VEXDREN-2710 file (C-alpha; in Angstrom, 1 decimal):
% VEXDREN-2710
k/r/px/py/pz
1/MET/-13.7/-22.8/17.0
2/ARG/-14.0/-25.7/14.6
3/GLU/-17.8/-25.4/14.7
4/ARG/-17.5/-21.9/13.1
5/ASN/-15.4/-23.3/10.2
6/LEU/-12.5/-21.0/11.0
7/VAL/-10.0/-20.3/8.2
8/LEU/-6.5/-19.6/9.4
9/VAL/-4.3/-17.8/6.9
10/ALA/-0.6/-18.5/7.7
11/GLY/1.3/-15.5/6.4
12/GLY/0.6/-11.8/6.1
13/ASP/2.1/-11.1/2.7
14/GLU/0.3/-9.6/-0.3
15/ILE/-1.2/-12.9/-1.5
16/GLY/-2.2/-14.1/2.0
17/SER/-3.8/-10.7/2.5
18/ALA/-5.7/-10.9/-0.7
19/VAL/-7.0/-14.3/0.4
20/ALA/-8.0/-12.9/3.7
21/VAL/-9.9/-10.0/2.1
22/TYR/-11.8/-12.4/-0.2
23/LEU/-12.7/-14.7/2.8
24/ALA/-13.8/-11.8/5.0
25/LYS/-16.0/-10.3/2.2
26/SER/-17.6/-13.7/1.9
27/ASN/-18.4/-13.7/5.6
28/VAL/-16.0/-16.5/6.3
29/PRO/-14.6/-16.4/9.9
30/THR/-10.9/-15.7/9.2
31/ALA/-7.8/-15.2/11.4
32/MET/-4.2/-14.6/10.3
33/VAL/-0.9/-15.7/11.9
34/VAL/2.3/-13.8/11.0
35/HIS/5.7/-15.4/11.5
36/ASP/8.3/-13.3/13.2
37/SER/10.7/-13.7/10.3
38/GLU/8.4/-12.4/7.6
39/ILE/9.5/-9.4/5.6
40/HIS/7.0/-7.7/3.5
41/LEU/8.0/-4.8/1.3
42/ARG/4.6/-4.0/-0.3
43/ARG/3.3/-2.8/3.0
44/PRO/0.2/-0.9/1.6
45/ILE/-1.4/-4.3/0.7
46/CYS/-0.1/-6.5/3.5
47/PHE/-2.2/-7.3/6.6
48/ALA/1.1/-8.2/8.4
49/GLU/1.4/-4.4/8.9
50/ALA/-1.1/-4.8/11.7
51/ALA/1.7/-6.5/13.7
52/PHE/3.6/-3.1/13.5
53/SER/0.8/-0.6/13.7
54/GLY/-1.9/-2.5/15.5
55/LYS/-4.5/-2.2/12.7
56/LYS/-4.5/-2.3/8.9
57/ARG/-7.5/-1.7/6.6
58/MET/-7.8/-2.6/2.9
59/GLU/-10.8/-2.8/0.5
60/GLY/-13.2/-2.3/3.4
61/VAL/-11.7/-5.0/5.5
62/THR/-9.9/-4.3/8.8
63/ALA/-7.3/-6.6/10.4
64/GLU/-6.4/-6.0/14.1
65/LEU/-3.5/-7.3/16.1
66/VAL/-4.4/-9.4/19.2
67/THR/-2.7/-7.7/22.1
68/ALA/-2.1/-8.4/25.8
69/GLU/-4.9/-5.9/26.5
70/ASP/-7.3/-8.0/24.5
71/LEU/-6.4/-11.1/26.5
72/ASP/-6.8/-9.3/29.8
73/LEU/-10.5/-8.5/28.9
74/VAL/-11.3/-12.2/28.7
75/SER/-12.4/-13.7/32.0
76/GLN/-10.9/-17.1/31.4
77/PRO/-8.2/-18.6/33.7
78/ASP/-6.9/-20.9/30.9
79/GLU/-4.6/-19.0/28.5
80/ARG/-5.6/-21.1/25.5
81/LEU/-9.3/-20.3/26.1
82/ARG/-8.4/-16.6/26.5
83/TRP/-6.7/-16.6/23.0
84/LYS/-9.7/-18.4/21.4
85/GLU/-12.2/-15.9/23.0
86/ALA/-10.1/-12.9/22.1
87/ILE/-9.8/-14.0/18.5
88/ASP/-13.5/-15.0/18.3
89/PHE/-14.5/-11.5/19.7
90/LYS/-12.6/-9.7/16.9
91/ILE/-14.2/-12.0/14.3
92/ARG/-17.7/-11.3/15.7
93/ASN/-17.0/-7.6/15.3
94/GLY/-16.2/-8.0/11.7
95/HIS/-12.4/-7.8/11.9
96/ILE/-9.6/-10.2/11.0
97/PRO/-7.6/-11.0/14.1
98/VAL/-3.8/-11.0/13.5
99/PHE/-1.3/-12.6/15.9
100/LEU/2.3/-13.5/15.9
101/ASN/3.4/-17.2/16.0
102/SER/5.7/-16.4/18.9
103/ASP/2.8/-15.2/21.0
104/LEU/0.7/-18.4/20.3
105/PRO/3.2/-21.1/19.2
106/ALA/0.7/-24.0/19.3
107/PHE/-1.9/-22.1/17.2
108/PRO/-3.2/-25.1/15.2
109/ASP/-4.1/-27.0/18.4
110/VAL/-5.4/-24.0/20.2
111/LEU/-7.6/-22.7/17.4
112/GLY/-8.6/-25.9/15.7
113/PRO/-9.1/-24.4/12.2
114/THR/-11.2/-26.2/9.6
115/VAL/-9.1/-24.8/6.8
116/ILE/-5.5/-23.6/6.8
117/VAL/-4.1/-21.5/3.9
118/ARG/-0.3/-21.7/3.8
119/ALA/0.4/-18.3/2.4
120/SER/4.0/-18.1/3.6
121/GLU/7.1/-20.4/3.5
122/SER/8.0/-19.2/7.0
123/HIS/5.6/-21.5/8.8
124/VAL/7.4/-24.6/7.6
125/HIS/7.8/-26.5/10.9
126/GLU/4.6/-25.3/12.6
127/ILE/1.9/-26.6/10.2
128/GLU/1.3/-30.2/9.4
129/ILE/-1.0/-31.6/6.7
130/ASP/-3.3/-33.0/9.4
131/ASP/-3.7/-29.8/11.4
132/ALA/-7.0/-29.0/9.5
133/GLY/-9.5/-30.8/7.4
134/LEU/-8.2/-28.9/4.4
135/VAL/-4.7/-27.4/4.1
136/ILE/-4.3/-25.3/1.0
137/GLY/-0.8/-24.5/-0.2
138/PHE/0.8/-22.4/-2.9
139/PHE/2.6/-24.3/-5.7
140/PRO/5.5/-24.6/-6.3
141/HIS/6.5/-23.8/-2.6
142/HIS/4.0/-26.4/-1.3
143/VAL/3.5/-29.9/-2.8
144/PRO/0.1/-31.5/-2.6
145/GLY/0.1/-34.7/-0.5
146/LYS/3.2/-33.6/1.3
147/ASP/2.7/-30.0/2.6
148/CYS/-1.0/-29.6/1.9
149/HIS/-4.0/-31.4/0.5
150/VAL/-4.3/-29.1/-2.5
151/ALA/-2.1/-26.4/-3.9
152/VAL/-2.9/-23.3/-6.0
153/GLU/-0.6/-22.3/-8.9
154/THR/1.1/-19.0/-8.1
155/ARG/3.7/-18.7/-10.9
156/LEU/3.2/-16.1/-13.6
157/ASN/2.0/-18.4/-16.4
158/TYR/-1.2/-19.5/-18.3
159/TRP/-2.3/-21.6/-15.3
160/ILE/-2.1/-19.2/-12.5
161/GLY/-5.0/-20.0/-10.1
162/ASP/-5.3/-23.6/-11.1
163/VAL/-5.8/-26.0/-8.2
164/TYR/-3.6/-29.2/-8.0
165/THR/-4.3/-32.3/-6.0
166/ALA/-0.9/-33.7/-7.2
167/ALA/2.2/-32.1/-8.7
168/PRO/1.3/-31.1/-12.3
169/ASP/2.8/-32.7/-15.3
170/LYS/5.1/-30.7/-17.6
171/ARG/3.1/-28.4/-19.7
172/PRO/3.8/-27.3/-23.3
173/ASP/5.9/-24.1/-23.7
174/PHE/4.1/-20.9/-24.7
175/ASP/5.2/-17.4/-25.4
176/MET/5.8/-16.0/-21.9
177/ARG/6.3/-12.4/-22.9
178/PHE/2.9/-11.6/-21.5
179/PHE/4.1/-12.7/-18.0
180/LYS/7.3/-10.7/-17.8
181/ASN/8.0/-9.8/-14.2
182/PRO/8.4/-6.0/-14.1
183/PHE/9.8/-5.9/-10.6
184/GLU/13.3/-5.9/-9.2
185/HIS/14.4/-6.4/-5.6
186/VAL/17.2/-4.4/-4.1
187/ASN/19.0/-6.4/-1.3
188/SER/20.8/-4.9/1.6
189/PRO/24.6/-5.3/1.3
190/LEU/25.1/-5.3/5.0
191/GLU/23.3/-5.8/8.4
192/GLY/22.2/-2.7/10.3
193/VAL/19.5/-0.1/10.9
194/PHE/17.8/1.1/7.8
195/VAL/16.7/4.7/7.6
196/GLY/14.6/5.5/4.5
197/MET/15.1/8.6/2.4
198/LYS/12.2/7.7/0.0
199/ASN/8.6/6.5/0.5
200/ILE/6.6/3.8/-1.2
201/GLY/5.2/5.3/-4.4
202/ASP/8.1/7.7/-5.0
203/LYS/9.9/7.6/-8.3
204/ILE/13.6/6.7/-8.3
205/ARG/16.5/7.1/-10.7
206/ARG/19.3/4.6/-11.3
207/ASN/22.1/5.1/-8.8
208/GLU/19.9/7.4/-6.7
209/PRO/20.0/6.7/-2.9
210/PHE/16.7/5.7/-1.3
211/GLY/18.0/5.1/2.3
212/THR/21.0/4.3/4.5
213/VAL/22.1/1.2/6.5
214/ASN/24.3/2.2/9.4
215/GLU/24.6/5.6/7.8
216/ILE/25.9/4.1/4.5
217/GLU/23.9/5.2/1.5
218/ILE/22.1/2.5/-0.4
219/ARG/21.5/3.3/-4.1
220/SER/19.1/1.8/-6.5
221/PRO/20.6/-0.1/-9.5
222/TYR/17.2/0.3/-11.2
223/GLU/15.0/3.1/-12.4
224/GLY/11.3/3.2/-11.9
225/GLN/8.9/3.6/-9.0
226/ILE/9.3/2.2/-5.4
227/TRP/6.5/-0.2/-4.8
228/GLY/7.9/-1.8/-1.6
229/LEU/10.3/-0.6/1.1
230/PHE/11.6/-2.0/4.4
231/HIS/10.5/-0.4/7.6
232/SER/12.6/2.7/8.5
233/GLY/14.3/2.4/11.9
234/LYS/14.3/-1.4/11.8
235/ILE/17.3/-3.8/11.6
236/ILE/17.8/-5.4/8.2
237/GLN/19.9/-8.5/7.7
238/ALA/22.6/-8.6/5.1
239/ARG/21.3/-9.8/1.7
240/GLN/17.7/-9.5/2.7
241/PRO/15.3/-7.6/0.4
242/LEU/15.3/-3.9/1.2
243/ALA/13.2/-2.3/-1.6
244/LEU/11.0/-3.4/-4.6
245/VAL/11.3/-1.3/-7.7
246/TYR/8.6/-1.3/-10.5
247/GLU/10.2/-0.6/-13.8
248/GLY/7.0/0.3/-15.6
249/VAL/5.1/3.5/-15.9
250/ALA/4.6/5.1/-12.4
251/SER/1.0/5.0/-11.1
252/ASP/-0.9/4.4/-7.9
253/ALA/-1.4/0.7/-8.7
254/TYR/1.0/-0.1/-5.8
255/LEU/-2.0/0.5/-3.5
256/TYR/-4.1/-2.3/-4.9
257/PHE/-4.1/-6.1/-5.4
258/ASP/-3.3/-7.0/-9.0
259/PHE/-4.6/-9.9/-11.3
260/LYS/-2.2/-12.4/-9.7
261/HIS/-3.4/-11.7/-6.2
262/ARG/-7.0/-11.9/-7.2
263/ALA/-6.6/-15.1/-9.3
264/ILE/-5.0/-16.9/-6.4
265/ALA/-7.4/-15.6/-3.8
266/GLY/-10.4/-16.5/-6.0
267/ALA/-9.1/-20.0/-6.4
268/VAL/-8.6/-20.4/-2.6
269/LEU/-12.1/-19.2/-1.9
270/THR/-13.6/-21.5/-4.5
271/GLU/-11.7/-24.5/-3.2
272/MET/-12.6/-23.7/0.4
273/MET/-16.3/-23.3/-0.4
274/ARG/-16.3/-26.6/-2.4
275/PHE/-14.7/-28.4/0.6
276/LEU/-17.2/-26.9/3.1
END
């Protein structure tokens, strides 16, 4: 697939999904690998949801899970070639193929991507800096020259979206009130099966229950609007994020990418085009 300049986005979270949308809208052949351990609360804007539902559509772009049925339609005896053809078929049909790392563990070798975007910290041991001609990471989780060739600044500051070829020097301090994080995570106090009592987008009061774990009520220590929520009926580990509460004025903005997602995705697209 290298002749098609395939871009592989490793991670199906909100930022990785924004990157995938920007790439797809620019007619760049794009695939996404989702790690089994990824937990994404802001499910309305995460392509990783395709791993649960089979398909996810955002901003006119559709991501589809690569299934065993897709592989069975390919008349190739070699499993690696079947994966490549199944993924290439979805790309030719204008979709972003999504697959789990456990289904295709040697995905860098099999797919031979020209560019890899490290959108998640989960793929730590599966991606090396020489797995693609250009590996783009997200600073500060990924360090240029070690985990990637270049890294995009992802922290809420004046330089969000900047591209680094080396770890940046310390910058002067500015008034950071403009970049206050208005979100709070609610972690699960125990391991068990989560059953939701609220939906993403619902308002929630302080100390109001939004679900149960093993039939024990989980109450929110924050007041605001639920922007992210763990899958109901799934097992949650102790101390893992269970809900994301927005403490600002309620709106339907939870359905859309914000300035942070777009700044980072735009930087990735620009750097990738420059490289190609």
